[in-house]
mmJSON file of the N, C-alpha and C atoms, coordinates in Angstrom:
{"data_MODEL":{"atom_site":{
"group_PDB":["ATOM","ATOM","ATOM","ATOM","ATOM","ATOM","ATOM","ATOM","ATOM","ATOM","ATOM","ATOM","ATOM","ATOM","ATOM","ATOM","ATOM","ATOM","ATOM","ATOM","ATOM","ATOM","ATOM","ATOM","ATOM","ATOM","ATOM","ATOM","ATOM","ATOM","ATOM","ATOM","ATOM","ATOM","ATOM","ATOM","ATOM","ATOM","ATOM","ATOM","ATOM","ATOM","ATOM","ATOM","ATOM","ATOM","ATOM","ATOM","ATOM","ATOM","ATOM","ATOM","ATOM","ATOM","ATOM","ATOM","ATOM","ATOM","ATOM","ATOM","ATOM","ATOM","ATOM","ATOM","ATOM","ATOM","ATOM","ATOM","ATOM","ATOM","ATOM","ATOM","ATOM","ATOM","ATOM","ATOM","ATOM","ATOM","ATOM","ATOM","ATOM","ATOM","ATOM","ATOM","ATOM","ATOM","ATOM","ATOM","ATOM","ATOM","ATOM","ATOM","ATOM","ATOM","ATOM","ATOM","ATOM","ATOM","ATOM","ATOM","ATOM","ATOM","ATOM","ATOM","ATOM","ATOM","ATOM","ATOM","ATOM","ATOM","ATOM","ATOM","ATOM","ATOM","ATOM","ATOM","ATOM","ATOM","ATOM","ATOM","ATOM","ATOM","ATOM","ATOM","ATOM","ATOM","ATOM","ATOM","ATOM","ATOM","ATOM","ATOM","ATOM","ATOM","ATOM","ATOM","ATOM","ATOM","ATOM","ATOM","ATOM","ATOM","ATOM","ATOM","ATOM","ATOM","ATOM","ATOM","ATOM","ATOM","ATOM","ATOM","ATOM","ATOM","ATOM","ATOM","ATOM","ATOM","ATOM","ATOM","ATOM","ATOM","ATOM","ATOM","ATOM","ATOM","ATOM","ATOM","ATOM","ATOM","ATOM","ATOM","ATOM","ATOM"],
"id":[1,2,3,4,5,6,7,8,9,10,11,12,13,14,15,16,17,18,19,20,21,22,23,24,25,26,27,28,29,30,31,32,33,34,35,36,37,38,39,40,41,42,43,44,45,46,47,48,49,50,51,52,53,54,55,56,57,58,59,60,61,62,63,64,65,66,67,68,69,70,71,72,73,74,75,76,77,78,79,80,81,82,83,84,85,86,87,88,89,90,91,92,93,94,95,96,97,98,99,100,101,102,103,104,105,106,107,108,109,110,111,112,113,114,115,116,117,118,119,120,121,122,123,124,125,126,127,128,129,130,131,132,133,134,135,136,137,138,139,140,141,142,143,144,145,146,147,148,149,150,151,152,153,154,155,156,157,158,159,160,161,162,163,164,165,166,167,168,169,170,171,172,173,174],
"type_symbol":["N","C","C","N","C","C","N","C","C","N","C","C","N","C","C","N","C","C","N","C","C","N","C","C","N","C","C","N","C","C","N","C","C","N","C","C","N","C","C","N","C","C","N","C","C","N","C","C","N","C","C","N","C","C","N","C","C","N","C","C","N","C","C","N","C","C","N","C","C","N","C","C","N","C","C","N","C","C","N","C","C","N","C","C","N","C","C","N","C","C","N","C","C","N","C","C","N","C","C","N","C","C","N","C","C","N","C","C","N","C","C","N","C","C","N","C","C","N","C","C","N","C","C","N","C","C","N","C","C","N","C","C","N","C","C","N","C","C","N","C","C","N","C","C","N","C","C","N","C","C","N","C","C","N","C","C","N","C","C","N","C","C","N","C","C","N","C","C","N","C","C","N","C","C"],
"label_atom_id":["N","CA","C","N","CA","C","N","CA","C","N","CA","C","N","CA","C","N","CA","C","N","CA","C","N","CA","C","N","CA","C","N","CA","C","N","CA","C","N","CA","C","N","CA","C","N","CA","C","N","CA","C","N","CA","C","N","CA","C","N","CA","C","N","CA","C","N","CA","C","N","CA","C","N","CA","C","N","CA","C","N","CA","C","N","CA","C","N","CA","C","N","CA","C","N","CA","C","N","CA","C","N","CA","C","N","CA","C","N","CA","C","N","CA","C","N","CA","C","N","CA","C","N","CA","C","N","CA","C","N","CA","C","N","CA","C","N","CA","C","N","CA","C","N","CA","C","N","CA","C","N","CA","C","N","CA","C","N","CA","C","N","CA","C","N","CA","C","N","CA","C","N","CA","C","N","CA","C","N","CA","C","N","CA","C","N","CA","C","N","CA","C","N","CA","C","N","CA","C","N","CA","C"],
"label_alt_id":[null,null,null,null,null,null,null,null,null,null,null,null,null,null,null,null,null,null,null,null,null,null,null,null,null,null,null,null,null,null,null,null,null,null,null,null,null,null,null,null,null,null,null,null,null,null,null,null,null,null,null,null,null,null,null,null,null,null,null,null,null,null,null,null,null,null,null,null,null,null,null,null,null,null,null,null,null,null,null,null,null,null,null,null,null,null,null,null,null,null,null,null,null,null,null,null,null,null,null,null,null,null,null,null,null,null,null,null,null,null,null,null,null,null,null,null,null,null,null,null,null,null,null,null,null,null,null,null,null,null,null,null,null,null,null,null,null,null,null,null,null,null,null,null,null,null,null,null,null,null,null,null,null,null,null,null,null,null,null,null,null,null,null,null,null,null,null,null,null,null,null,null,null,null],
"label_comp_id":["MET","MET","MET","TYR","TYR","TYR","PHE","PHE","PHE","THR","THR","THR","ASP","ASP","ASP","ARG","ARG","ARG","GLY","GLY","GLY","ILE","ILE","ILE","GLU","GLU","GLU","GLU","GLU","GLU","LEU","LEU","LEU","GLU","GLU","GLU","ASP","ASP","ASP","ARG","ARG","ARG","ARG","ARG","ARG","GLY","GLY","GLY","GLU","GLU","GLU","GLU","GLU","GLU","GLN","GLN","GLN","VAL","VAL","VAL","SER","SER","SER","LEU","LEU","LEU","ALA","ALA","ALA","TRP","TRP","TRP","LEU","LEU","LEU","ALA","ALA","ALA","ASP","ASP","ASP","ARG","ARG","ARG","LEU","LEU","LEU","ARG","ARG","ARG","ALA","ALA","ALA","PHE","PHE","PHE","VAL","VAL","VAL","ASP","ASP","ASP","VAL","VAL","VAL","HIS","HIS","HIS","PRO","PRO","PRO","GLU","GLU","GLU","ASP","ASP","ASP","ALA","ALA","ALA","GLY","GLY","GLY","ALA","ALA","ALA","ALA","ALA","ALA","GLU","GLU","GLU","ARG","ARG","ARG","PHE","PHE","PHE","ALA","ALA","ALA","THR","THR","THR","PHE","PHE","PHE","LEU","LEU","LEU","ALA","ALA","ALA","ARG","ARG","ARG","ASP","ASP","ASP","ASP","ASP","ASP","ASP","ASP","ASP","ASP","ASP","ASP","ASP","ASP","ASP","ALA","ALA","ALA"],
"label_asym_id":["A","A","A","A","A","A","A","A","A","A","A","A","A","A","A","A","A","A","A","A","A","A","A","A","A","A","A","A","A","A","A","A","A","A","A","A","A","A","A","A","A","A","A","A","A","A","A","A","A","A","A","A","A","A","A","A","A","A","A","A","A","A","A","A","A","A","A","A","A","A","A","A","A","A","A","A","A","A","A","A","A","A","A","A","A","A","A","A","A","A","A","A","A","A","A","A","A","A","A","A","A","A","A","A","A","A","A","A","A","A","A","A","A","A","A","A","A","A","A","A","A","A","A","A","A","A","A","A","A","A","A","A","A","A","A","A","A","A","A","A","A","A","A","A","A","A","A","A","A","A","A","A","A","A","A","A","A","A","A","A","A","A","A","A","A","A","A","A","A","A","A","A","A","A"],
"label_entity_id":["1","1","1","1","1","1","1","1","1","1","1","1","1","1","1","1","1","1","1","1","1","1","1","1","1","1","1","1","1","1","1","1","1","1","1","1","1","1","1","1","1","1","1","1","1","1","1","1","1","1","1","1","1","1","1","1","1","1","1","1","1","1","1","1","1","1","1","1","1","1","1","1","1","1","1","1","1","1","1","1","1","1","1","1","1","1","1","1","1","1","1","1","1","1","1","1","1","1","1","1","1","1","1","1","1","1","1","1","1","1","1","1","1","1","1","1","1","1","1","1","1","1","1","1","1","1","1","1","1","1","1","1","1","1","1","1","1","1","1","1","1","1","1","1","1","1","1","1","1","1","1","1","1","1","1","1","1","1","1","1","1","1","1","1","1","1","1","1","1","1","1","1","1","1"],
"label_seq_id":[1,1,1,2,2,2,3,3,3,4,4,4,5,5,5,6,6,6,7,7,7,8,8,8,9,9,9,10,10,10,11,11,11,12,12,12,13,13,13,14,14,14,15,15,15,16,16,16,17,17,17,18,18,18,19,19,19,20,20,20,21,21,21,22,22,22,23,23,23,24,24,24,25,25,25,26,26,26,27,27,27,28,28,28,29,29,29,30,30,30,31,31,31,32,32,32,33,33,33,34,34,34,35,35,35,36,36,36,37,37,37,38,38,38,39,39,39,40,40,40,41,41,41,42,42,42,43,43,43,44,44,44,45,45,45,46,46,46,47,47,47,48,48,48,49,49,49,50,50,50,51,51,51,52,52,52,53,53,53,54,54,54,55,55,55,56,56,56,57,57,57,58,58,58],
"pdbx_PDB_ins_code":[null,null,null,null,null,null,null,null,null,null,null,null,null,null,null,null,null,null,null,null,null,null,null,null,null,null,null,null,null,null,null,null,null,null,null,null,null,null,null,null,null,null,null,null,null,null,null,null,null,null,null,null,null,null,null,null,null,null,null,null,null,null,null,null,null,null,null,null,null,null,null,null,null,null,null,null,null,null,null,null,null,null,null,null,null,null,null,null,null,null,null,null,null,null,null,null,null,null,null,null,null,null,null,null,null,null,null,null,null,null,null,null,null,null,null,null,null,null,null,null,null,null,null,null,null,null,null,null,null,null,null,null,null,null,null,null,null,null,null,null,null,null,null,null,null,null,null,null,null,null,null,null,null,null,null,null,null,null,null,null,null,null,null,null,null,null,null,null,null,null,null,null,null,null],
"Cartn_x":[0.509,0.281,0.698,0.429,1.379,1.059,1.73,1.355,-0.015,-0.04,-1.626,-2.487,-2.773,-3.635,-4.975,-3.489,-4.58,-5.789,-5.485,-6.259,-7.05,-6.702,-8.662,-9.293,-8.7,-9.485,-10.154,-9.315,-10.603,-11.381,-11.43,-12.277,-13.022,-13.089,-14.232,-15.348,-14.056,-14.847,-15.876,-15.302,-16.549,-17.119,-16.982,-17.63,-18.329,-17.261,-17.874,-19.128,-20.009,-21.691,-22.211,-21.343,-21.553,-21.511,-22.85,-21.84,-22.255,-21.096,-20.66,-20.43,-20.911,-20.539,-18.793,-18.026,-17.179,-17.284,-17.829,-17.562,-16.901,-17.693,-17.854,-16.255,-15.764,-15.274,-13.699,-13.558,-12.814,-12.807,-14.123,-13.779,-13.476,-13.71,-12.122,-11.201,-10.489,-9.617,-8.324,-9.553,-8.668,-8.709,-9.79,-9.383,-8.372,-8.162,-6.745,-5.661,-5.399,-4.301,-3.837,-5.476,-5.764,-4.974,-5.346,-4.333,-3.399,-2.283,-1.397,-0.62,-0.233,-0.101,1.322,2.15,3.106,2.614,1.717,0.479,0.622,0.209,-0.376,-0.371,1.41,2.012,0.67,0.592,0.329,-1.869,-1.421,-2.951,-3.967,-3.121,-2.893,-2.867,-2.323,-1.382,-2.836,-3.051,-4.742,-5.84,-5.57,-6.815,-6.499,-5.591,-5.597,-5.242,-4.833,-5.557,-7.298,-7.903,-9.181,-9.595,-9.295,-9.82,-9.781,-8.303,-8.416,-8.064,-9.32,-9.135,-9.402,-10.656,-10.896,-10.412,-8.592,-8.401,-7.602,-7.608,-7.703,-8.407,-9.214,-10.34,-11.304,-9.751,-10.589,-9.71],
"Cartn_y":[-1.185,-0.079,1.049,2.057,3.394,4.007,5.276,6.119,6.912,7.06,8.595,7.2,5.8,5.393,5.282,5.675,6.384,7.629,8.534,9.696,8.87,7.843,7.294,6.516,5.98,4.831,5.663,6.884,8.143,8.719,9.058,9.504,8.581,7.529,5.899,6.403,5.875,5.548,6.536,7.654,8.866,9.59,9.429,9.953,9.2,7.685,7.096,6.694,7.336,6.53,7.871,8.747,10.06,10.323,10.718,11.316,12.909,13.232,14.143,14.494,15.904,15.82,16.171,16.4,16.745,18.167,18.566,20.372,20.706,19.982,20.048,19.567,18.755,17.501,19.135,19.765,20.379,22.379,21.992,23.497,22.822,21.815,21.194,21.207,21.208,21.016,22.122,22.779,24.706,25.066,25.132,24.948,24.301,23.086,23.025,23.62,23.803,24.312,25.727,26.624,28.354,27.476,26.127,26.222,25.755,24.725,23.901,24.39,25.646,25.797,25.643,24.336,23.747,22.274,22.469,21.093,21.382,22.511,22.17,21.02,20.774,20.109,18.995,18.209,17.023,17.321,18.442,18.554,18.286,19.155,19.248,17.42,17.422,15.928,14.521,15.164,14.003,14.375,15.6,16.508,15.961,16.442,15.536,14.215,13.115,11.846,11.72,12.557,11.583,12.405,13.471,14.253,13.276,12.094,11.747,10.268,9.766,8.445,7.67,8.07,7.029,7.212,8.081,8.011,6.286,6.059,4.574,3.051,3.992,3.178,2.629,4.413,4.734,4.351],
"Cartn_z":[-0.021,-0.192,0.142,-0.961,-0.701,-0.059,0.782,1.727,0.931,0.219,-0.599,-0.752,-0.583,-0.6,0.808,1.108,3.057,2.674,2.047,1.888,0.888,-0.178,-1.028,-0.43,0.703,1.186,2.261,2.771,3.761,3.247,1.91,1.05,0.398,0.352,-0.373,0.983,1.968,3.609,3.5,4.012,4.053,3.343,2.067,1.086,-0.242,-0.773,-1.28,-1.629,-0.632,-1.498,-2.187,-2.145,-2.71,-4.632,-5.136,-6.223,-7.031,-7.6,-7.706,-9.494,-9.512,-11.188,-11.131,-12.145,-12.836,-12.398,-12.313,-12.224,-10.768,-10.333,-9.175,-8.496,-9.169,-8.89,-9.135,-9.924,-10.675,-10.369,-9.197,-7.984,-7.163,-7.006,-5.662,-5.723,-7.562,-7.211,-7.337,-7.733,-8.028,-6.915,-5.656,-3.972,-3.428,-4.164,-3.124,-3.429,-5.234,-5.635,-4.851,-5.039,-3.864,-3.01,-1.984,-0.931,-0.95,-1.705,-1.772,-3.401,-3.53,-4.804,-5.321,-4.288,-5.059,-5.036,-4.747,-5.735,-6.765,-6.858,-8.596,-9.657,-9.798,-11.221,-10.908,-10.167,-9.625,-9.69,-9.312,-9.819,-11.192,-11.836,-13.299,-13.645,-13.695,-13.754,-13.523,-12.476,-12.267,-13.443,-13.203,-14.083,-15.432,-15.333,-17.559,-17.644,-16.706,-16.644,-16.704,-15.117,-15.379,-16.728,-17.328,-18.803,-19.773,-19.734,-20.591,-20.889,-19.95,-19.399,-20.647,-21.31,-22.316,-23.645,-23.818,-24.866,-24.902,-24.251,-25.253,-25.484,-25.235,-25.955,-26.834,-27.413,-29.874,-29.957],
"occupancy":[1.0,1.0,1.0,1.0,1.0,1.0,1.0,1.0,1.0,1.0,1.0,1.0,1.0,1.0,1.0,1.0,1.0,1.0,1.0,1.0,1.0,1.0,1.0,1.0,1.0,1.0,1.0,1.0,1.0,1.0,1.0,1.0,1.0,1.0,1.0,1.0,1.0,1.0,1.0,1.0,1.0,1.0,1.0,1.0,1.0,1.0,1.0,1.0,1.0,1.0,1.0,1.0,1.0,1.0,1.0,1.0,1.0,1.0,1.0,1.0,1.0,1.0,1.0,1.0,1.0,1.0,1.0,1.0,1.0,1.0,1.0,1.0,1.0,1.0,1.0,1.0,1.0,1.0,1.0,1.0,1.0,1.0,1.0,1.0,1.0,1.0,1.0,1.0,1.0,1.0,1.0,1.0,1.0,1.0,1.0,1.0,1.0,1.0,1.0,1.0,1.0,1.0,1.0,1.0,1.0,1.0,1.0,1.0,1.0,1.0,1.0,1.0,1.0,1.0,1.0,1.0,1.0,1.0,1.0,1.0,1.0,1.0,1.0,1.0,1.0,1.0,1.0,1.0,1.0,1.0,1.0,1.0,1.0,1.0,1.0,1.0,1.0,1.0,1.0,1.0,1.0,1.0,1.0,1.0,1.0,1.0,1.0,1.0,1.0,1.0,1.0,1.0,1.0,1.0,1.0,1.0,1.0,1.0,1.0,1.0,1.0,1.0,1.0,1.0,1.0,1.0,1.0,1.0,1.0,1.0,1.0,1.0,1.0,1.0],
"B_iso_or_equiv":[0.0,0.0,0.0,0.0,0.0,0.0,0.0,0.0,0.0,0.0,0.0,0.0,0.0,0.0,0.0,0.0,0.0,0.0,0.0,0.0,0.0,0.0,0.0,0.0,0.0,0.0,0.0,0.0,0.0,0.0,0.0,0.0,0.0,0.0,0.0,0.0,0.0,0.0,0.0,0.0,0.0,0.0,0.0,0.0,0.0,0.0,0.0,0.0,0.0,0.0,0.0,0.0,0.0,0.0,0.0,0.0,0.0,0.0,0.0,0.0,0.0,0.0,0.0,0.0,0.0,0.0,0.0,0.0,0.0,0.0,0.0,0.0,0.0,0.0,0.0,0.0,0.0,0.0,0.0,0.0,0.0,0.0,0.0,0.0,0.0,0.0,0.0,0.0,0.0,0.0,0.0,0.0,0.0,0.0,0.0,0.0,0.0,0.0,0.0,0.0,0.0,0.0,0.0,0.0,0.0,0.0,0.0,0.0,0.0,0.0,0.0,0.0,0.0,0.0,0.0,0.0,0.0,0.0,0.0,0.0,0.0,0.0,0.0,0.0,0.0,0.0,0.0,0.0,0.0,0.0,0.0,0.0,0.0,0.0,0.0,0.0,0.0,0.0,0.0,0.0,0.0,0.0,0.0,0.0,0.0,0.0,0.0,0.0,0.0,0.0,0.0,0.0,0.0,0.0,0.0,0.0,0.0,0.0,0.0,0.0,0.0,0.0,0.0,0.0,0.0,0.0,0.0,0.0,0.0,0.0,0.0,0.0,0.0,0.0],
"pdbx_formal_charge":[null,null,null,null,null,null,null,null,null,null,null,null,null,null,null,null,null,null,null,null,null,null,null,null,null,null,null,null,null,null,null,null,null,null,null,null,null,null,null,null,null,null,null,null,null,null,null,null,null,null,null,null,null,null,null,null,null,null,null,null,null,null,null,null,null,null,null,null,null,null,null,null,null,null,null,null,null,null,null,null,null,null,null,null,null,null,null,null,null,null,null,null,null,null,null,null,null,null,null,null,null,null,null,null,null,null,null,null,null,null,null,null,null,null,null,null,null,null,null,null,null,null,null,null,null,null,null,null,null,null,null,null,null,null,null,null,null,null,null,null,null,null,null,null,null,null,null,null,null,null,null,null,null,null,null,null,null,null,null,null,null,null,null,null,null,null,null,null,null,null,null,null,null,null],
"auth_seq_id":[1,1,1,2,2,2,3,3,3,4,4,4,5,5,5,6,6,6,7,7,7,8,8,8,9,9,9,10,10,10,11,11,11,12,12,12,13,13,13,14,14,14,15,15,15,16,16,16,17,17,17,18,18,18,19,19,19,20,20,20,21,21,21,22,22,22,23,23,23,24,24,24,25,25,25,26,26,26,27,27,27,28,28,28,29,29,29,30,30,30,31,31,31,32,32,32,33,33,33,34,34,34,35,35,35,36,36,36,37,37,37,38,38,38,39,39,39,40,40,40,41,41,41,42,42,42,43,43,43,44,44,44,45,45,45,46,46,46,47,47,47,48,48,48,49,49,49,50,50,50,51,51,51,52,52,52,53,53,53,54,54,54,55,55,55,56,56,56,57,57,57,58,58,58],
"auth_comp_id":["MET","MET","MET","TYR","TYR","TYR","PHE","PHE","PHE","THR","THR","THR","ASP","ASP","ASP","ARG","ARG","ARG","GLY","GLY","GLY","ILE","ILE","ILE","GLU","GLU","GLU","GLU","GLU","GLU","LEU","LEU","LEU","GLU","GLU","GLU","ASP","ASP","ASP","ARG","ARG","ARG","ARG","ARG","ARG","GLY","GLY","GLY","GLU","GLU","GLU","GLU","GLU","GLU","GLN","GLN","GLN","VAL","VAL","VAL","SER","SER","SER","LEU","LEU","LEU","ALA","ALA","ALA","TRP","TRP","TRP","LEU","LEU","LEU","ALA","ALA","ALA","ASP","ASP","ASP","ARG","ARG","ARG","LEU","LEU","LEU","ARG","ARG","ARG","ALA","ALA","ALA","PHE","PHE","PHE","VAL","VAL","VAL","ASP","ASP","ASP","VAL","VAL","VAL","HIS","HIS","HIS","PRO","PRO","PRO","GLU","GLU","GLU","ASP","ASP","ASP","ALA","ALA","ALA","GLY","GLY","GLY","ALA","ALA","ALA","ALA","ALA","ALA","GLU","GLU","GLU","ARG","ARG","ARG","PHE","PHE","PHE","ALA","ALA","ALA","THR","THR","THR","PHE","PHE","PHE","LEU","LEU","LEU","ALA","ALA","ALA","ARG","ARG","ARG","ASP","ASP","ASP","ASP","ASP","ASP","ASP","ASP","ASP","ASP","ASP","ASP","ASP","ASP","ASP","ALA","ALA","ALA"],
"auth_asym_id":["A","A","A","A","A","A","A","A","A","A","A","A","A","A","A","A","A","A","A","A","A","A","A","A","A","A","A","A","A","A","A","A","A","A","A","A","A","A","A","A","A","A","A","A","A","A","A","A","A","A","A","A","A","A","A","A","A","A","A","A","A","A","A","A","A","A","A","A","A","A","A","A","A","A","A","A","A","A","A","A","A","A","A","A","A","A","A","A","A","A","A","A","A","A","A","A","A","A","A","A","A","A","A","A","A","A","A","A","A","A","A","A","A","A","A","A","A","A","A","A","A","A","A","A","A","A","A","A","A","A","A","A","A","A","A","A","A","A","A","A","A","A","A","A","A","A","A","A","A","A","A","A","A","A","A","A","A","A","A","A","A","A","A","A","A","A","A","A","A","A","A","A","A","A"],
"auth_atom_id":["N","CA","C","N","CA","C","N","CA","C","N","CA","C","N","CA","C","N","CA","C","N","CA","C","N","CA","C","N","CA","C","N","CA","C","N","CA","C","N","CA","C","N","CA","C","N","CA","C","N","CA","C","N","CA","C","N","CA","C","N","CA","C","N","CA","C","N","CA","C","N","CA","C","N","CA","C","N","CA","C","N","CA","C","N","CA","C","N","CA","C","N","CA","C","N","CA","C","N","CA","C","N","CA","C","N","CA","C","N","CA","C","N","CA","C","N","CA","C","N","CA","C","N","CA","C","N","CA","C","N","CA","C","N","CA","C","N","CA","C","N","CA","C","N","CA","C","N","CA","C","N","CA","C","N","CA","C","N","CA","C","N","CA","C","N","CA","C","N","CA","C","N","CA","C","N","CA","C","N","CA","C","N","CA","C","N","CA","C","N","CA","C","N","CA","C","N","CA","C","N","CA","C"],
"pdbx_PDB_model_num":[1,1,1,1,1,1,1,1,1,1,1,1,1,1,1,1,1,1,1,1,1,1,1,1,1,1,1,1,1,1,1,1,1,1,1,1,1,1,1,1,1,1,1,1,1,1,1,1,1,1,1,1,1,1,1,1,1,1,1,1,1,1,1,1,1,1,1,1,1,1,1,1,1,1,1,1,1,1,1,1,1,1,1,1,1,1,1,1,1,1,1,1,1,1,1,1,1,1,1,1,1,1,1,1,1,1,1,1,1,1,1,1,1,1,1,1,1,1,1,1,1,1,1,1,1,1,1,1,1,1,1,1,1,1,1,1,1,1,1,1,1,1,1,1,1,1,1,1,1,1,1,1,1,1,1,1,1,1,1,1,1,1,1,1,1,1,1,1,1,1,1,1,1,1]
}}}
């Protein structure tokens, strides 16, 4: 298990039953980067990963 898996597991435990929009997720990513500008690169890579996730199906 990676260290980051703990945060992912907490997210799933606390909010795993919720349904959210991609607009909500984008807003939360922007808020995260506002608070943690040093992690903007990781947030950008994550957003790009999600945006292009279906590219492999083509």
